[in-house]
C-alpha positions in Angstrom: -2.5 28.5 -23.5 -4.1 26.3 -20.9 -4.6 22.6 -21.7 -7.0 20.2 -19.9 -6.9 16.4 -19.7 -8.9 14.0 -17.6 -8.1 11.0 -15.5 -11.3 9.0 -16.2 -12.9 6.6 -13.6 -11.7 3.5 -15.4 -8.2 4.7 -16.1 -6.7 3.8 -12.7 -8.2 0.3 -12.3 -7.0 -0.5 -15.9 -3.6 1.0 -15.3 -3.8 3.2 -18.4 -3.3 6.4 -16.3 -2.8 6.8 -12.6 -2.4 9.9 -10.5 0.7 8.4 -8.9 2.4 8.3 -12.3 1.4 11.9 -13.0 2.8 13.0 -9.7 6.1 11.3 -10.3 6.3 12.9 -13.7 5.7 16.4 -12.3 8.2 15.8 -9.4 10.9 15.0 -12.0 10.0 17.9 -14.3 12.5 20.8 -13.9 9.7 23.3 -15.0 8.2 23.1 -11.5 9.8 24.2 -8.2 6.9 24.1 -5.7 4.2 21.6 -4.8 1.2 22.5 -2.6 -1.3 19.8 -1.5 -4.8 20.2 -0.1 -6.0 16.7 0.6 -8.7 15.2 2.8 -7.2 11.8 3.6 -3.7 10.4 3.2 -1.7 7.2 4.0 1.9 6.3 3.7 1.7 4.1 0.6 2.0 6.7 -2.1 4.7 8.7 -0.3 6.8 5.5 0.2 6.5 4.9 -3.6 7.5 8.5 -4.3 10.0 9.1 -1.6 13.1 8.9 -3.8 11.6 11.4 -6.2 10.6 13.7 -3.3 14.1 13.6 -1.8 15.6 14.4 -5.2 13.1 17.3 -5.6 13.9 18.7 -2.2 17.7 18.3 -2.8 17.2 20.6 -5.8 15.9 23.3 -3.5 12.2 22.8 -4.5 9.5 22.9 -1.8 6.5 20.8 -0.7 3.8 22.3 1.5 0.6 20.6 2.4 -2.7 20.8 4.3 -4.4 17.6 5.3 -7.7 16.7 6.9 -7.8 14.3 9.9 -11.5 13.7 10.0 -13.1 10.2 10.4 -9.6 8.7 11.1 -8.9 8.9 7.4 -5.3 10.2 7.6 -2.8 7.9 9.4 -0.2 8.6 12.0 2.3 6.7 9.7 1.7 9.2 6.9 1.9 12.3 9.0 5.1 11.2 10.7 6.6 10.6 7.2 5.3 13.9 5.8 6.9 15.8 8.6 10.2 14.3 7.6 9.9 14.8 3.9 7.8 18.0 3.4 8.7 21.6 4.1 5.5 22.5 5.9 2.6 20.4 7.1 -0.7 21.8 8.2 -3.8 20.1 9.6 -7.4 21.4 9.1 -10.2 20.2 11.3 -13.5 21.8 12.4 -16.1 20.2 14.6 -19.3 19.2 12.8 -18.0 19.4 9.2 -15.6 17.4 7.1 -12.4 18.6 5.4 -12.8 16.9 2.0 -10.9 18.7 -0.9 -8.3 17.1 -3.2 -6.1 19.6 -4.9 -2.5 19.1 -6.1 -0.7 22.2 -7.4 2.7 22.2 -9.1 4.2 25.6 -10.0 7.3 27.0 -11.6 8.5 30.2 -13.1 6.8 29.8 -16.5 4.2 27.1 -16.0 1.9 25.3 -13.5 0.1 22.0 -13.4 -2.8 21.2 -11.1 -4.9 18.2 -10.4 -8.4 18.6 -9.0 -10.7 15.7 -8.4 -11.7 12.8 -6.1 -8.2 11.4 -5.5 -7.1 11.2 -1.9 -3.4 10.6 -1.2 -3.8 6.9 -0.6 -2.9 3.8 -2.7 -6.5 3.5 -3.8 -6.8 7.2 -4.5 -3.7 7.4 -6.6 -3.6 4.0 -8.2 -6.5 1.5 -8.1 -9.8 3.2 -7.2 -12.4 4.4 -9.6 -11.5 8.1 -9.5 -11.9 11.2 -11.7 -9.5 14.2 -11.8 -9.0 17.2 -14.1 -5.4 18.0 -15.0 -4.8 21.6 -16.0 -1.6 22.8 -17.5 -1.1 26.6 -17.7 1.6 28.9 -19.1 2.8 31.8 -17.0 2.2 34.7 -16.9 -0.3 34.4 -19.8 -2.7 32.1 -17.8 -2.2 33.6 -14.4 -5.9 34.4 -14.2 -6.8 30.7 -14.6 -4.3 29.7 -11.9 -5.2 32.4 -9.4 -8.4 30.8 -7.9 -6.4 27.7 -7.1 -3.7 29.7 -5.4 -6.4 31.5 -3.5 -7.8 28.2 -2.3 -4.4 27.5 -0.7 -4.0 31.0 0.8 -7.5 31.0 2.2 -6.8 27.8 4.2 -3.6 29.0 5.8 -3.7 29.6 9.6 -3.7 33.4 9.2 -7.0 33.2 7.2 -8.6 30.0 8.5 -8.9 29.3 12.3 -9.5 25.6 11.5 -6.0 25.1 10.2 -2.9 24.9 12.3 0.8 23.8 11.7 1.7 20.3 12.6 4.9 19.2 14.4 6.0 16.0 16.0 4.7 17.0 19.4 1.2 17.8 18.1 1.1 14.6 16.1 1.9 12.6 19.3 -1.0 14.4 21.0 -3.4 13.6 18.1 -2.3 10.0 18.3 -2.6 9.8 22.1 -6.1 11.3 21.9 -7.2 8.8 19.3 -7.9 11.4 16.6 -5.2 10.0 14.4 -4.6 6.2 14.2 -1.8 4.0 13.0 -2.4 2.2 9.7 -2.5 -1.2 11.5 -5.3 0.1 13.8 -7.1 1.6 10.8 -6.9 -1.8 9.0 -8.2 -3.7 12.0 -11.1 -1.2 12.3 -11.9 -1.5 8.6 -11.8 -5.3 8.6 -14.3 -5.4 11.5 -16.6 -3.0 9.7 -16.3 -4.8 6.3 -16.9 -8.1 7.9 -20.4 -7.1 8.7 -21.3 -6.6 5.0 -21.6 -9.2 2.2 -18.4 -9.8 0.3 -18.8 -8.9 -3.4 -18.0 -11.5 -6.0 -15.7 -10.7 -8.9 -17.4 -8.9 -11.8 -14.8 -9.8 -14.4 -13.3 -6.3 -14.5 -9.5 -6.6 -15.2 -7.8 -4.5 -12.6 -4.0 -3.9 -12.8 -2.3 -4.4 -9.5 -1.0 -1.4 -7.6 2.7 -0.7 -7.9 5.0 -2.6 -5.6 6.5 -1.1 -2.5 10.1 -0.1 -3.1 12.6 -2.6 -1.6 14.2 0.1 0.5 10.8 0.8 2.2 10.8 -2.6 3.8 12.2 -2.9 7.3 15.6 -4.3 7.7 15.1 -7.6 9.7 18.0 -6.5 12.0 16.1 -3.4 13.0 13.5 -5.4 14.9 16.0 -6.9 17.3 16.0 -5.4 20.7 13.0 -3.2 20.0 11.3 -1.7 23.0 7.7 -0.8 23.5 6.6 2.8 23.5 3.4 4.8 23.5 4.4 5.8 20.0 3.4 3.4 17.2 6.9 3.0 15.9 5.9 0.6 13.1 8.2 -1.2 10.7 8.1 0.5 7.4 6.5 -2.6 5.8 3.3 -1.7 7.7 2.3 0.1 4.6 1.9 -3.3 2.8 -1.6 -4.4 1.9 -0.5 -7.7 0.5 2.2 -10.1 -0.5 2.9 -11.7 -3.9 5.4 -14.6 -4.5 6.3 -17.1 -7.2 5.7 -20.6 -6.0 6.8 -24.2 -6.8 4.2 -26.6 -5.3 5.9 -29.9 -4.4 4.4 -33.3 -5.0 3.5 -33.6 -1.3 1.5 -30.4 -1.4 4.1 -28.2 0.3 4.8 -24.7 -0.9 7.8 -22.7 0.3 7.3 -19.1 1.4 10.1 -16.7 2.2 11.7 -16.3 5.6 13.2 -13.0 4.5 9.7 -11.7 3.7 8.5 -12.9 7.1 11.2 -10.9 8.8 10.4 -7.9 6.7 6.8 -7.9 7.9 6.3 -10.3 10.9 2.7 -9.2 11.7 1.5 -10.2 8.2 2.4 -13.8 8.8 2.0 -13.7 12.6 5.7 -14.5 12.9 7.2 -16.0 15.0 4.8 -18.9 15.1 3.4 -19.8 18.5 2.6 -23.5 18.1 4.7 -26.7 17.6 4.3 -29.7 15.4 3.7 -33.1 16.8 6.5 -35.5 15.5 5.2 -38.6 13.7 8.0 -40.6 15.2 9.2 -40.5 18.8 12.5 -38.7 19.0 12.0 -36.6 15.9 12.3 -32.9 16.3 9.3 -30.6 16.7 9.1 -27.5 14.6 7.3 -24.1 15.2 4.0 -23.9 13.4 1.2 -21.3 13.3 -1.5 -22.4 15.7 -4.3 -22.5 14.8 -3.8 -23.0 11.0 -4.8 -19.9 9.2 -8.1 -20.3 7.3 -8.0 -19.1 3.7 -10.0 -18.8 0.5 -8.1 -19.7 -2.6 -8.9 -18.9 -6.2 -6.7 -20.1 -9.1 -6.7 -18.5 -12.5 -5.3 -19.9 -15.7 -5.8 -18.7 -19.3 -9.4 -17.9 -18.8 -11.0 -15.1 -16.8 -13.0 -17.8 -15.0 -11.3 -19.6 -12.1 -10.0 -23.1 -12.7 -10.2 -24.0 -9.0 -11.5 -22.5 -5.8 -11.1 -23.6 -2.2 -13.2 -22.0 0.6 -12.4 -22.1 4.3 -9.2 -24.1 3.7 -7.0 -24.7 6.8 -3.5 -23.8 5.6 -0.9 -25.7 7.7 2.1 -23.4 8.2 5.4 -24.7 9.6 8.8 -23.2 10.1 11.5 -25.8 9.5 14.3 -24.3 11.6 17.2 -26.5 10.4 16.7 -25.4 6.8 15.3 -22.0 7.7 12.2 -22.6 5.5 8.5 -21.7 5.9 6.3 -24.2 4.3 2.5 -24.2 3.8 0.6 -27.3 2.7 -2.2 -27.2 0.1 -2.3 -30.6 -1.5 -5.3 -29.8 -3.8 -3.1 -27.3 -5.7 -0.4 -29.8 -6.8 -2.0 -30.9 -10.0 -3.3 -27.6 -11.2 -0.7 -25.0 -10.2 2.6 -25.2 -12.2 5.9 -23.9 -10.9 6.5 -20.1 -11.0 2.8 -19.4 -10.7 2.2 -16.3 -8.6 0.4 -16.5 -5.3 -1.1 -13.3 -3.9 -2.0 -13.2 -0.2 -4.2 -10.4 1.3 -5.6 -10.1 4.8 -9.3 -11.0 4.5 -12.1 -8.6 5.2 -14.1 -11.7 6.5 -13.6 -12.1 10.2 -13.7 -15.9 9.8 -11.0 -16.0 7.1 -7.3 -15.0 7.6 -6.2 -14.6 4.0 -7.7 -14.2 0.6 -5.3 -16.0 -1.8 -5.3 -15.6 -5.5 -3.0 -17.7 -7.7 -2.2 -16.8 -11.3 -0.6 -19.5 -13.4 1.9 -18.3 -16.1 -1.0 -18.6 -18.7 -3.1 -16.0 -16.8 -3.6 -12.7 -18.6 -2.8 -11.0 -15.3 0.5 -12.9 -14.8 2.9 -10.3 -16.1 1.3 -7.5 -14.1 1.7 -9.5 -10.9 5.2 -10.5 -11.8 6.1 -6.8 -11.9 5.0 -6.6 -8.3 7.6 -9.2 -7.4 10.5 -6.9 -7.2 12.7 -8.9 -4.8 14.6 -12.1 -5.5 14.7 -15.2 -3.3 18.1 -16.5 -2.3 18.9 -19.6 -4.3 15.8 -21.4 -5.5 17.0 -23.1 -8.6 18.4 -22.0 -12.0 15.8 -19.2 -12.0 15.4 -17.5 -8.6 11.9 -17.1 -7.5 10.7 -13.5 -6.9 8.4 -11.9 -4.4 7.2 -8.4 -3.4 4.9 -6.3 -1.2 2.1 -4.1 -2.4 
């Protein structure tokens, strides 16, 4: 007998139920042996988070076939390149003048099937943090075959033999789509989005408690050694950390206002920090060494949260002096106003700002913040050394 449940619009922001978790559950369920996706827009974030499950699924002889839209630059080169490596068959659907916009996920096995039909694109927002709604239908086979059939027909109808707008994708065709500008890299998509969003007023916080998205797995992040000797190419061969939206790190503000970041993190995702730094400090005393610094100072907005849902401190348009002390291999930022209000092991979250005049939006949660434990879970990597309790950081 078929059963129906609903991912409600508030479930994902609150973290009570997210499509990403449901997909992982189904991928690890031996009742299913095939997955078919019909999705409008997709980016690499969800697949990076599911890649170990996908590899295990494929190793068991199970299959994944998918049809994706590439309209409005909504599906990235990064994702399609990854999908061609991880999935069995990948198709693209595109027709001039109309938009490919469905979102259907269909798992099937010998005796049962599970499908998700709703608003969820295969993006981090669509599978974790956006207001979304999706129906989940579980059916038994063969009893409920009549319920499942229209969804299977939806897949069959879109295959190239039946739909001239659909065609199989391979690496050569993907490179052609990229070269023509139909498909963009995620970095290019982010730049375009920031320019567009910078033209609209930034919304203030409503007080809604939003659970952070899940952290990127550590094995997704680029090995710092991989970047050495890299050569330019027409292909956007991005470091795997390009999927990161933001950075979270436990901090220990010093009495002089300095806060230590992570050189390891900078090597994992150089573009996020504009690493290596292009400027140099001016020594206070003649003969002292000069150190690389980011020039100009990145301009940031900072919000600090304690036990209350209201901020305990805000800084707007603050110039964040950022220096790399080569002898000690340390990146330090200076924010003296935080010293008296931010205790050690508070978590600092950095995100690229949507405001063209601001480099980063920084949110700090002290250990008393109700959101602290959720952000601590995002910090899935340990800093080397750092005292009796090693500080942690992570990408999301």
